[in-house]
C-alpha positions in Angstrom: 120.1 120.1 79.0 122.5 117.4 80.2 120.9 114.0 80.6 122.4 112.4 83.4 120.6 109.2 82.9 120.8 107.0 80.1 117.6 106.7 78.0 116.4 103.1 77.9 119.3 101.5 80.2 119.1 99.7 83.2 120.4 101.8 86.5 122.2 99.6 89.3 120.5 100.1 92.6 124.0 101.8 93.7 124.1 103.9 91.0 120.3 104.9 90.8 120.5 105.8 94.4 123.8 107.6 94.6 122.7 110.3 91.3 121.7 113.6 92.6 118.3 114.8 91.3 119.5 118.8 93.0 121.6 119.1 89.8 121.2 122.5 88.2 121.4 120.5 84.8 118.5 118.4 85.8 116.2 121.0 87.4 113.5 122.3 85.5 111.2 125.3 85.4 108.3 124.3 83.0 105.8 121.7 83.9 103.0 122.3 86.9 103.2 122.4 90.2 102.3 118.7 91.8 99.2 120.1 93.8 98.1 121.2 90.3 98.5 117.3 88.9 97.0 115.9 92.2 94.1 118.3 91.8 93.7 117.1 88.0 93.8 113.6 89.0 91.1 114.2 91.6 88.9 116.1 89.0 88.9 112.7 86.8 88.4 110.2 89.8 88.0 111.9 93.4 89.7 109.7 95.8 86.3 109.3 97.6 85.3 106.8 94.8 87.9 104.2 96.2 87.0 101.6 98.1 87.2 101.7 101.5 90.0 99.3 102.0 92.0 100.8 99.3 95.1 102.9 99.6 94.9 106.0 97.1 96.1 109.4 96.5 99.2 111.0 96.7 101.7 108.3 98.4 104.8 110.2 98.0 105.4 113.7 98.5 109.0 114.7 98.4 110.1 117.5 100.9 111.4 119.6 98.1 108.8 121.3 96.0 109.2 121.3 92.3 107.3 121.6 89.1 106.5 118.4 87.4 107.6 117.8 84.0 107.7 113.9 83.1 105.0 111.7 84.6 105.4 107.7 84.2 102.3 105.7 84.3 102.4 102.3 85.0 100.0 99.4 86.3 102.5 98.2 89.2 105.5 100.2 90.3 108.4 97.2 90.5 112.1 97.8 91.0 112.4 97.5 87.4 109.9 100.2 86.3 111.6 102.5 89.2 115.0 102.1 87.0 112.9 103.2 83.8 111.4 105.9 85.6 115.2 107.3 86.5 116.1 106.7 83.3 113.5 108.9 81.9 114.1 111.8 84.7 110.2 111.2 85.9 109.4 113.5 88.4 106.5 111.5 89.1 105.0 108.1 89.0 101.1 107.3 88.7 100.8 103.8 89.5 97.5 102.2 89.2 98.3 99.8 92.0 99.1 101.4 95.5 103.0 100.2 96.2 102.3 101.0 99.7 99.3 99.0 100.8 100.2 97.6 104.2 101.8 99.7 106.6 105.6 100.1 106.8 107.4 100.3 110.2 110.6 100.9 108.6 112.2 102.6 105.5 115.3 100.6 105.2 116.9 98.4 102.0 116.0 95.0 103.2 112.8 94.7 100.9 111.9 95.7 97.6 109.1 98.0 98.7 111.1 99.9 101.4 113.7 100.5 98.7 111.1 102.1 96.0 110.1 104.6 98.8 113.3 105.4 99.6 114.7 106.1 96.1 111.7 108.1 95.0 112.3 110.2 98.6 116.3 110.8 97.7 115.4 111.3 94.0 112.2 113.8 94.6 110.0 111.6 92.7 106.3 111.8 93.8 103.9 108.7 93.7 100.0 108.9 93.1 97.9 106.0 92.9 94.6 105.7 91.8 93.5 102.0 91.9 89.6 101.5 92.6 88.8 105.0 92.1 89.8 104.5 88.6 87.8 101.5 88.5 84.4 103.3 89.2 84.5 106.4 87.8 83.0 107.0 84.1 85.4 106.6 81.3 88.0 104.6 83.7 89.3 101.2 83.8 85.9 99.2 83.8 84.5 101.1 80.9 87.6 100.7 78.9 87.2 96.7 79.5 83.4 96.7 78.8 84.2 98.2 75.7 85.7 95.2 74.3 82.6 93.8 72.8 80.2 95.8 71.0 77.9 97.8 73.7 74.2 98.7 73.6 74.4 99.6 77.4 76.6 99.5 80.6 76.1 100.0 84.0 77.7 99.5 87.3 77.2 96.1 88.8 77.7 97.8 92.6 76.4 101.4 92.2 78.2 104.1 94.1 75.7 105.7 96.6 75.9 109.2 95.9 76.3 108.7 91.9 74.8 105.8 90.6 76.8 106.2 87.0 80.2 105.4 89.3 80.6 102.2 90.8 82.2 98.6 91.2 82.1 96.5 87.9 80.1 96.9 84.9 77.0 94.7 83.6 76.5 95.1 80.0 74.1 94.3 76.8 75.7 93.2 73.3 74.8 95.5 70.5 73.7 93.3 67.7 74.8 89.3 67.7 77.6 87.6 69.0 79.0 84.3 69.6 81.4 82.9 72.6 84.4 82.6 69.9 83.6 85.8 68.2 83.8 87.4 71.7 87.1 85.7 72.3 88.5 86.8 69.4 87.6 90.0 69.9 89.0 90.6 73.4 92.4 89.1 72.3 92.6 91.8 69.6 91.1 94.8 72.1 93.6 94.0 74.7 96.4 93.0 72.4 96.7 89.4 74.6 97.9 86.5 72.6 96.3 84.1 74.9 93.5 84.1 77.5 92.0 81.4 79.6 88.3 80.2 79.0 85.9 78.2 81.2 82.8 77.0 79.0 79.5 76.8 80.4 78.1 73.7 81.4 76.0 72.3 78.4 77.0 75.0 76.2 80.0 75.8 73.4 82.2 77.9 71.8 79.3 79.3 69.3 76.7 79.7 72.3 75.4 83.4 71.5 76.5 86.4 73.9 73.8 88.9 74.8 75.0 90.0 78.2 78.4 90.2 79.9 79.7 91.3 83.2 83.1 92.6 83.4 85.3 93.6 86.7 89.0 94.6 85.9 91.4 92.9 88.4 90.0 90.6 90.7 86.4 89.8 89.8 85.3 87.3 92.3 83.4 89.4 94.8 82.0 92.0 92.2 80.8 89.4 89.7 79.4 86.8 92.2 75.9 86.1 91.5 75.4 88.5 88.8 73.3 87.4 85.9 74.9 87.3 82.2 75.9 85.0 79.8 79.8 85.8 80.2 81.9 87.4 82.6 85.5 88.9 81.6 88.0 89.8 84.5 91.6 89.2 85.5 91.0 86.3 88.0 88.6 84.2 89.9 88.7 81.7 92.5 88.4 78.2 91.2 85.3 77.5 92.8 83.5 80.5 92.0 84.4 79.6 88.4 82.6 76.3 88.7 79.7 77.7 90.1 79.6 80.4 87.4 79.8 77.6 84.6 77.1 75.8 86.1 74.9 78.6 86.1 75.0 78.5 82.4 78.0 81.7 82.5 81.4 81.4 80.6 84.4 82.9 82.3 86.9 84.8 80.5 90.0 85.3 82.7 92.7 87.6 81.2 95.4 87.6 84.6 94.8 90.4 87.0 97.1 93.1 85.7 96.6 92.3 81.9 92.6 93.2 82.5 93.7 96.7 83.8 97.4 97.6 82.0 95.7 98.5 78.5 93.9 101.3 79.9 97.3 103.3 80.6 97.4 104.6 77.1 93.9 106.1 77.0 94.6 107.7 80.4 97.9 109.2 78.9 95.6 111.0 76.6 93.2 112.1 79.1 95.9 113.3 81.3 97.7 115.3 78.5 94.3 116.9 77.6 93.6 118.0 81.4 97.5 119.5 81.4 97.2 121.2 78.0 97.8 124.7 79.5 101.1 123.5 81.2 104.2 123.8 79.0 106.5 121.1 78.4 104.8 118.2 80.5 105.5 114.6 78.9 103.7 111.5 79.7 105.1 108.1 79.5 103.7 104.8 79.8 106.0 102.0 81.3 107.6 99.5 78.8 108.9 97.7 81.7 105.4 97.1 83.4 104.5 93.6 82.2 102.0 91.1 84.2 104.1 88.7 86.6 102.4 85.5 85.0 103.6 84.7 81.8 102.7 81.9 79.3 105.8 79.3 78.2 
């Protein structure tokens, strides 16, 4: 097969929109139908588990039907990630955060989100977003984050009404003994982050014992507020809520929003490969261009 895209390269906005995905060299017969992939995604994390305010599911469905052979997993669908998807000849992008959230009144080239929709449609790339359905489900994002520390038990902070084992956040009990300093080291190693932000509780220190902790991938302000634990682990929280937690003898660790989620993508890659194992020739990549927008210098 002739590869019309240069692997790992950066395709300009002019070139990427002009390359035709209808070429017989690009068309593939293996893989699974888009409807099958969506069904498998829903088997893992039903869309009705998502928060009511969320926008999950199949967000872009190209008019021309074709099998899905190459899937790109990303936390955020930016223009750099879309360039990567084109370079990989991806048929489908699974973006944890929904790039289409606020309603779009037009599809032009004036804003980056409109360009993403336009280019996906032109290149027949399907787009699916699971977001808070992945947060809620067993073996989802919050369970991944909770496993950063040794667990004796874990349960949702806010239980799903139809299934108590699903829900927002996780409240956890430590297995064995652990200090705050050791917890910090474990979380950095687990998430592969060089640094994180730590707010130590008033009248406590880095050697304080940790017996319970609560996690919420992404923004933990609303989910963690009022939860009794020795430690909160999340991506971000409001300043005054951090102060309140510290004055209630709760330490707070912040990883940055998407850094508290992104490490789950390689885990889900294996889950999805297993679910699609009966279909020949499916390739699933984890984006290398997807990074947290906040960097430490």
